[in-house]
N, C-alpha and C positions, 0 to 999 in steps of 0.2 A: 452587476458590479464590475467596474473597470479596475483592474489590479495590475500594478507593475510586478514583475516576477521577482525582482530583488527585494530582500528585506534584511534588516540589520539583526545580527545575532546579539542578544544581550550579553554584556560582559560579565554578568554575575547571574548565577542560577536563581537568585532571589528576585531578579528584576527582568523577567521575561517580557518581551515587548511585541505582542502580536500586531500585525497590521490592522488598520481600522476595519472593523466589522468582523474580525476573527477573535477566537479565544484559544487559549492553550489547552491541549489535551494531556500534556506531560509537564509536570511542575518543575522538572529539573533537579528535584531533591530526593524523591522516593517513588515507589511504585503505585502510589495512590491513584485510583481510577482505572487500574489495569489488573488483569488476572491472566492465568495461563490456560490456553485451550488450543489443542490441535484437533480440528474437527474430523480429520481423516482417521484419527485414532478412536473416535466414538461413533461415527456415522452408522456403523452396522450393528451397534449395540442397542439394547432395549431395556427398559425397566430398571431393576436394581443394579444390573451390571453396568448400565450406562451411567447411573448416578454415582457409582463407585469410581468409575473411570474419570468422570468430570471432577470429583472431589480430589482424586489423586493428582490430576493435572494442576489444579489450583494450588495444592500443597507443594508441588515441585517447582512452581514458577520462580520463586526467589532464589532457587539454587543455580539457575542459569541466566537470570536477568539481574543486573545490578545498575547502579547509578554512579557515574564517575565524572566529575567536573561538568555537571549539568547535562551529561549525555546518558541515554538509555542504551546499555551495552548487553549484548547477548554473546555467549561463548560458542555459539554454533550448534547448541543442543537444547533439548527441552521443548515444552509447549510454546505456542506462539503468544506473543504479547497481544492481549485482546482488550478492547475498551469495555468498561462496564456499561457505558451508554451505547445505545443503538442509534443509527443515523440513516436518513433517507437521502434526499438531494443535498449535496454538499460541494464545497470547494475545500480541498485539503492542501496544505503546504507542509512539507517535511524535508529534512536533510538527512542524508545517510553517507556513511563511509564504510567500505568493506574490504575484503582481502581476495587474493587469487583463489580461484576455484569457487567463487561466490555463486550461490543459487538461492535467491531469496525473493521476497515480493511483498506487496501490500494487498490484503484481501479487503474488498469493499462489500458491505452488507454481508459479511461472513463468507464471501464467495471469491475464489481465486480468479485472476489476480493481475495487478500491475507488476510485471516481472522485473527482477534485478539480476543481471548476469555478470560474469566475468567475460567481458567482450574480447579478451585476448585469446580465448579458447578458439580452436580451429573447428571448422565444420567437419562433422563425422558422418560420412555417407551411409553408415549403418543405422544412424538415427536421423533421417532426413527432416523430420519435423522439429527437431531441436536445433535452433540456429543462434546460439549465443554470440557468434561473431557479428551479428547484426546490431547488437547492443541492447541496453535495457530500455524500459518504458513502454513495452508492448503489452497486449492483453494475451499472454501466453496460453491461457486455458480456454480461449476461443478455439473453435475447430480449426484444423490446419488450413492455412491460406484464406481464412475468413478475414474481412476488413478489420484492421487494428491489431491482428494477432502479432505481427512483427512490427517493430518501430519503423516509422517513415524515414528516420535518419539515425546515424550513429552519433550519440551525444554524450556518452560516458566520459568522465574525467579520469586521469590516471590514478592508480592506487595511491593512497595517502592523502588525496584531496577529497573534500566534501562535494557531494552531488545534491542538487536541489530539484525536488519534484513538486510540480503543481498538478493536481488532479481535480477535474470537475466531473461530477456525475449528476445527471438529471434523468430520472426514470432509469432506463437501461442504456442511455446514450452517454458516452464517456469521452473525455478529452484528457490528454496527458502532455505536459511540457516537462522535459528533462533538460536542466541547465539552459533554460530559455529557448529551447528548440521544441517544435511540435513533433511529438512521436506518435500520438494517436489523435485523430481529428474527427470528432463526432461519429465514433463507431459504436455499434451496439455491443455491449458486454454480455456474453452468453451466461446463462445459469449453469455452471459446471455440474451442480448436483442433479439437475434435471433439465436437459436442454430443450425439452418440449414446453417448459414453463418460463415465464419472464423472471427477471430478478425479483427477490422479495422486496417489498416496499421499504423495509428497514432491516438493519443488521449491524453488527459491530465492525469496527475497523480492526484489522489484525495485521501484525508485523511478523512475517514468517521467519523462522530460523531453519537453516538447512545445511549444516555441516561446516560453516565458516564464520568467524567472528564478524559481527556487523554492529555498527554504532548509529544511533539515531539522535537527532536533536531538533529543536524548533518545530514542534508538531502543533500546528495551528489549524483550526477548522472554522469555516463559515457555513452556516446552515442556510440553504437557499429556499426562500419562500415560494409558494405557488406562483405568485405574481411575477417574481423575478425569474423563476424557471420558465414560465411561458414566454417572457420577453427574450430570454437567451435562445430558446428553441426557435422562436419565430425568426430571429436574426440569422441563426445558423441555417434555417431552411431557405432563406433568400440567397445564400451563397452557393447552394447546390446547383 
């Protein structure tokens, strides 16, 4: 699929306008299709304790996530916004706007993550693997210095402005465009939960909350067919 990065925001939440071949994951009106889950809070639990934790997170979801003017808004706390649907190979379009001190991201197949930083933060030599000053759009949970972990360019817009992410994932190979600039180019996204294993074949899309308000809108997905995926990978391999 050849896709221009720009897309028009609908003027009314009742009239979402996905690009051709895409569909909306957020209806702009309520939390339908989404629930609350922070996998880090449940990963070590088993049996009844895990079920209780997952039920508690679902119940807490609407306390921290609201809808305002067609935007999905998080107050910086609570479980992550998680799609009821699971996805494999996809192209995802999403816009976000956040605040100073931001530390958020987008989990793919339930796995962290395409990172969102406050790029105004300075480098802290005591935490050399955290490099927010390089900007958002990298695969932060890859191993330090692995391809794609840090974004190729600084592409963040100033606070108060909306940022546009385009994410493509086929198998474990991932591309990210932030504000029309390539930040990750055909890099392998590692399985954070078990680095010895590839990414799961499917999983939910998750919008992380991490201490600061973040707003999301125009969340559109295109599911890539096996035939389309093979074509994209073949074209990418010819460019290596």
